[in-house]
N, CA and C atoms as a LAMMPS dump frame, in Angstrom:
ITEM: TIMESTEP
0
ITEM: NUMBER OF ATOMS
261
ITEM: BOX BOUNDS ff ff ff
-5.0000000000000000e+02 5.0000000000000000e+02
-5.0000000000000000e+02 5.0000000000000000e+02
-5.0000000000000000e+02 5.0000000000000000e+02
ITEM: ATOMS id mol type element x y z
1 1 1 N 177.691 -2.83 -65.603
2 1 2 C 178.384 -2.972 -64.231
3 1 3 C 177.785 -4.149 -63.432
4 2 1 N 178.472 -5.012 -62.982
5 2 2 C 177.963 -6.109 -62.177
6 2 3 C 177.25 -5.694 -60.935
7 3 1 N 176.274 -6.426 -60.439
8 3 2 C 175.578 -5.997 -59.25
9 3 3 C 176.413 -6.463 -57.958
10 4 1 N 176.341 -5.848 -56.875
11 4 2 C 176.94 -5.926 -55.77
12 4 3 C 176.271 -7.173 -55.01
13 5 1 N 176.839 -8.134 -54.702
14 5 2 C 176.225 -9.378 -54.24
15 5 3 C 175.598 -9.163 -52.886
16 6 1 N 176.219 -8.175 -52.057
17 6 2 C 175.654 -7.902 -50.743
18 6 3 C 174.505 -7.069 -50.861
19 7 1 N 174.587 -6.005 -51.627
20 7 2 C 173.56 -4.919 -51.69
21 7 3 C 172.243 -5.414 -52.445
22 8 1 N 172.384 -6.265 -53.415
23 8 2 C 171.28 -6.688 -54.197
24 8 3 C 170.824 -8.111 -53.945
25 9 1 N 170.3 -8.348 -52.766
26 9 2 C 169.963 -9.771 -52.506
27 9 3 C 168.388 -9.943 -52.533
28 10 1 N 167.905 -10.483 -53.597
29 10 2 C 166.507 -10.64 -53.758
30 10 3 C 165.912 -11.118 -52.515
31 11 1 N 164.757 -10.49 -52.069
32 11 2 C 163.867 -11.022 -50.981
33 11 3 C 164.371 -10.725 -49.531
34 12 1 N 165.5 -10.023 -49.611
35 12 2 C 166.085 -9.579 -48.213
36 12 3 C 165.608 -8.195 -47.826
37 13 1 N 164.907 -8.094 -46.697
38 13 2 C 164.235 -6.917 -46.086
39 13 3 C 165.39 -6.055 -45.477
40 14 1 N 165.082 -4.79 -45.303
41 14 2 C 166.089 -3.973 -44.619
42 14 3 C 166.518 -4.489 -43.25
43 15 1 N 165.538 -4.798 -42.295
44 15 2 C 165.826 -5.464 -40.955
45 15 3 C 166.661 -6.576 -41.177
46 16 1 N 166.444 -7.583 -42.21
47 16 2 C 167.145 -8.705 -42.324
48 16 3 C 168.617 -8.387 -42.703
49 17 1 N 168.723 -7.374 -43.641
50 17 2 C 169.943 -6.836 -44.08
51 17 3 C 170.901 -6.404 -42.706
52 18 1 N 170.306 -5.539 -42.02
53 18 2 C 171.045 -5.156 -40.721
54 18 3 C 171.249 -6.249 -39.754
55 19 1 N 170.365 -7.205 -39.699
56 19 2 C 170.69 -8.439 -38.887
57 19 3 C 171.948 -9.131 -39.345
58 20 1 N 172.122 -9.254 -40.706
59 20 2 C 173.187 -9.985 -41.306
60 20 3 C 174.517 -9.25 -41.29
61 21 1 N 174.46 -7.895 -41.658
62 21 2 C 175.586 -7.184 -42.069
63 21 3 C 175.76 -5.876 -41.142
64 22 1 N 175.048 -5.778 -39.967
65 22 2 C 174.946 -4.506 -39.236
66 22 3 C 175.985 -4.262 -38.258
67 23 1 N 176.796 -5.229 -37.893
68 23 2 C 177.859 -4.859 -36.808
69 23 3 C 179.301 -5.004 -37.643
70 24 1 N 180.231 -4.332 -37.034
71 24 2 C 181.583 -4.226 -37.555
72 24 3 C 182.148 -5.654 -37.617
73 25 1 N 181.914 -6.616 -36.641
74 25 2 C 182.378 -7.919 -36.819
75 25 3 C 181.814 -8.651 -38.01
76 26 1 N 180.512 -8.52 -38.273
77 26 2 C 179.982 -9.278 -39.369
78 26 3 C 180.541 -8.547 -40.778
79 27 1 N 180.781 -7.356 -40.824
80 27 2 C 181.194 -6.735 -41.955
81 27 3 C 182.664 -6.998 -42.287
82 28 1 N 183.493 -7.199 -41.157
83 28 2 C 184.904 -7.636 -41.251
84 28 3 C 184.952 -9.07 -41.709
85 29 1 N 184.141 -9.953 -41.155
86 29 2 C 184.091 -11.267 -41.607
87 29 3 C 183.731 -11.475 -43.046
88 30 1 N 182.745 -10.658 -43.597
89 30 2 C 182.376 -10.615 -44.931
90 30 3 C 183.397 -10.147 -45.836
91 31 1 N 184.153 -9.032 -45.612
92 31 2 C 185.166 -8.592 -46.379
93 31 3 C 186.366 -9.6 -46.484
94 32 1 N 186.625 -10.216 -45.237
95 32 2 C 187.781 -11.101 -45.173
96 32 3 C 187.424 -12.257 -46.043
97 33 1 N 186.121 -12.801 -45.957
98 33 2 C 185.814 -13.96 -46.924
99 33 3 C 185.843 -13.75 -48.232
100 34 1 N 185.453 -12.434 -48.65
101 34 2 C 185.319 -12.001 -50.083
102 34 3 C 186.871 -11.724 -50.605
103 35 1 N 187.829 -11.152 -49.9
104 35 2 C 189.032 -10.805 -50.204
105 35 3 C 189.978 -12.157 -50.195
106 36 1 N 189.941 -12.933 -49.253
107 36 2 C 190.789 -14.019 -49.086
108 36 3 C 189.956 -15.281 -48.8
109 37 1 N 189.199 -15.851 -49.67
110 37 2 C 188.356 -17.072 -49.43
111 37 3 C 189.185 -18.263 -48.99
112 38 1 N 190.414 -18.308 -49.31
113 38 2 C 191.333 -19.444 -48.763
114 38 3 C 192.243 -19.104 -47.499
115 39 1 N 192.049 -17.949 -46.994
116 39 2 C 192.733 -17.404 -45.915
117 39 3 C 193.725 -16.383 -46.409
118 40 1 N 194.232 -15.597 -45.475
119 40 2 C 195.174 -14.367 -45.793
120 40 3 C 196.305 -14.852 -46.784
121 41 1 N 196.592 -14.16 -47.66
122 41 2 C 197.758 -14.296 -48.618
123 41 3 C 198.367 -12.872 -48.775
124 42 1 N 199.655 -12.772 -48.4
125 42 2 C 200.265 -11.57 -48.555
126 42 3 C 200.421 -11.06 -49.966
127 43 1 N 200 -9.575 -50.246
128 43 2 C 199.934 -9.095 -51.507
129 43 3 C 201.317 -9.013 -52.235
130 44 1 N 202.328 -8.872 -51.256
131 44 2 C 203.642 -8.833 -51.837
132 44 3 C 204.317 -10.159 -52.18
133 45 1 N 204.454 -11.153 -51.079
134 45 2 C 205.314 -12.298 -51.387
135 45 3 C 204.407 -13.447 -51.556
136 46 1 N 202.969 -13.332 -51.385
137 46 2 C 202.104 -14.588 -51.468
138 46 3 C 202.291 -15.449 -50.277
139 47 1 N 202.83 -15.108 -49.133
140 47 2 C 202.988 -15.997 -47.945
141 47 3 C 201.671 -15.908 -47.221
142 48 1 N 201.453 -16.936 -46.468
143 48 2 C 200.211 -17.155 -45.625
144 48 3 C 200.303 -16.788 -44.191
145 49 1 N 201.54 -17.022 -43.671
146 49 2 C 201.625 -16.844 -42.24
147 49 3 C 201.68 -15.313 -41.964
148 50 1 N 200.914 -15.076 -40.964
149 50 2 C 200.732 -13.657 -40.613
150 50 3 C 200.384 -13.248 -39.111
151 51 1 N 200.298 -11.98 -38.727
152 51 2 C 199.865 -11.725 -37.296
153 51 3 C 198.698 -10.641 -37.698
154 52 1 N 197.888 -10.415 -36.81
155 52 2 C 196.829 -9.37 -37
156 52 3 C 196.856 -8.413 -35.811
157 53 1 N 196.599 -7.196 -35.997
158 53 2 C 196.502 -6.095 -35.089
159 53 3 C 195.521 -5.14 -35.372
160 54 1 N 195.177 -4.267 -34.494
161 54 2 C 194.284 -3.162 -34.788
162 54 3 C 194.9 -1.806 -34.609
163 55 1 N 194.682 -0.881 -35.454
164 55 2 C 195.08 0.504 -35.221
165 55 3 C 193.906 1.45 -35.535
166 56 1 N 193.582 2.18 -34.518
167 56 2 C 192.46 3.079 -34.736
168 56 3 C 191.102 2.374 -35.042
169 57 1 N 190.907 1.201 -34.604
170 57 2 C 189.73 0.336 -34.797
171 57 3 C 189.81 -0.166 -36.29
172 58 1 N 190.874 -0.177 -36.844
173 58 2 C 190.975 -0.846 -38.284
174 58 3 C 191.782 -2.064 -38.135
175 59 1 N 191.4 -3.234 -38.735
176 59 2 C 192.136 -4.387 -38.767
177 59 3 C 193.141 -4.35 -39.741
178 60 1 N 194.475 -4.77 -39.24
179 60 2 C 195.63 -4.871 -40.133
180 60 3 C 196.296 -6.324 -40.045
181 61 1 N 196.932 -6.681 -41.042
182 61 2 C 197.617 -7.879 -41.225
183 61 3 C 199.14 -7.528 -41.449
184 62 1 N 200.064 -8.342 -40.774
185 62 2 C 201.459 -8.249 -41.12
186 62 3 C 201.926 -9.752 -41.5
187 63 1 N 202.457 -9.743 -42.62
188 63 2 C 203.076 -10.963 -43.165
189 63 3 C 204.327 -11.41 -42.279
190 64 1 N 204.522 -12.623 -41.947
191 64 2 C 205.595 -13.067 -41.048
192 64 3 C 206.785 -13.248 -41.921
193 65 1 N 206.523 -13.511 -43.226
194 65 2 C 207.901 -13.647 -44.147
195 65 3 C 208.481 -12.357 -44.479
196 66 1 N 207.684 -11.396 -45.055
197 66 2 C 208.355 -10.193 -45.585
198 66 3 C 208.05 -8.893 -44.649
199 67 1 N 207.17 -9.164 -43.735
200 67 2 C 206.836 -8.149 -42.747
201 67 3 C 206.046 -7.079 -43.385
202 68 1 N 205.338 -7.23 -44.419
203 68 2 C 204.555 -6.348 -45.097
204 68 3 C 203.165 -6.18 -44.379
205 69 1 N 202.728 -4.886 -44.268
206 69 2 C 201.595 -4.783 -43.426
207 69 3 C 200.46 -4.197 -44.451
208 70 1 N 199.128 -4.657 -44.323
209 70 2 C 198.111 -4.128 -45.208
210 70 3 C 196.919 -4.228 -44.246
211 71 1 N 195.871 -3.367 -44.516
212 71 2 C 194.661 -3.395 -43.684
213 71 3 C 193.68 -4.33 -44.546
214 72 1 N 192.612 -4.577 -43.787
215 72 2 C 191.573 -5.524 -44.338
216 72 3 C 190.951 -4.745 -45.511
217 73 1 N 190.908 -3.561 -45.575
218 73 2 C 190.132 -2.714 -46.631
219 73 3 C 191.154 -2.213 -47.78
220 74 1 N 192.405 -2.336 -47.591
221 74 2 C 193.36 -1.813 -48.573
222 74 3 C 193.247 -2.569 -49.858
223 75 1 N 193.146 -1.873 -50.979
224 75 2 C 193.012 -2.351 -52.198
225 75 3 C 191.474 -2.672 -52.54
226 76 1 N 190.559 -2.28 -51.75
227 76 2 C 189.233 -2.4 -52.143
228 76 3 C 188.47 -1.09 -52.125
229 77 1 N 187.247 -1.111 -52.421
230 77 2 C 186.415 0.126 -52.706
231 77 3 C 186.304 0.858 -51.347
232 78 1 N 186.597 0.294 -50.248
233 78 2 C 186.482 0.795 -48.803
234 78 3 C 187.748 1.6 -48.56
235 79 1 N 188.771 1.391 -49.147
236 79 2 C 190.119 1.862 -48.749
237 79 3 C 190.164 3.367 -48.447
238 80 1 N 189.625 4.235 -49.157
239 80 2 C 189.675 5.703 -48.947
240 80 3 C 188.659 6.198 -47.93
241 81 1 N 187.664 5.365 -47.611
242 81 2 C 186.617 5.713 -46.716
243 81 3 C 187.072 6.051 -45.29
244 82 1 N 186.596 7.153 -44.748
245 82 2 C 186.796 7.42 -43.279
246 82 3 C 185.686 6.786 -42.399
247 83 1 N 184.742 6.24 -42.981
248 83 2 C 183.506 5.793 -42.274
249 83 3 C 183.92 4.311 -41.863
250 84 1 N 183.327 3.808 -40.669
251 84 2 C 183.533 2.308 -40.295
252 84 3 C 182.755 1.452 -41.452
253 85 1 N 183.05 0.38 -41.374
254 85 2 C 182.343 -0.602 -42.406
255 85 3 C 180.853 -0.696 -42.221
256 86 1 N 180.303 -0.845 -41.036
257 86 2 C 178.94 -1.063 -41.011
258 86 3 C 177.958 0.181 -41.299
259 87 1 N 178.478 1.285 -41.732
260 87 2 C 177.727 2.438 -41.916
261 87 3 C 177.035 2.324 -43.414
């Protein structure tokens, strides 16, 4: 199994880890960059135009072309988690 690039960073202490990934905004930015490095792409129609909104503190995207909605964590290992990202 491949190592997780965030969890296994050689030379990164626990305080440095929390400084880098300890807030919800930092975690969202990391997941967004990992999931869509070139910017949001609709999983259904591959469109790029979208709007963003929050529902119960979870970030969602809605495609402007097909109106498909997905969350930042849908389709990832975090999808079924009831915990917030920085836990």
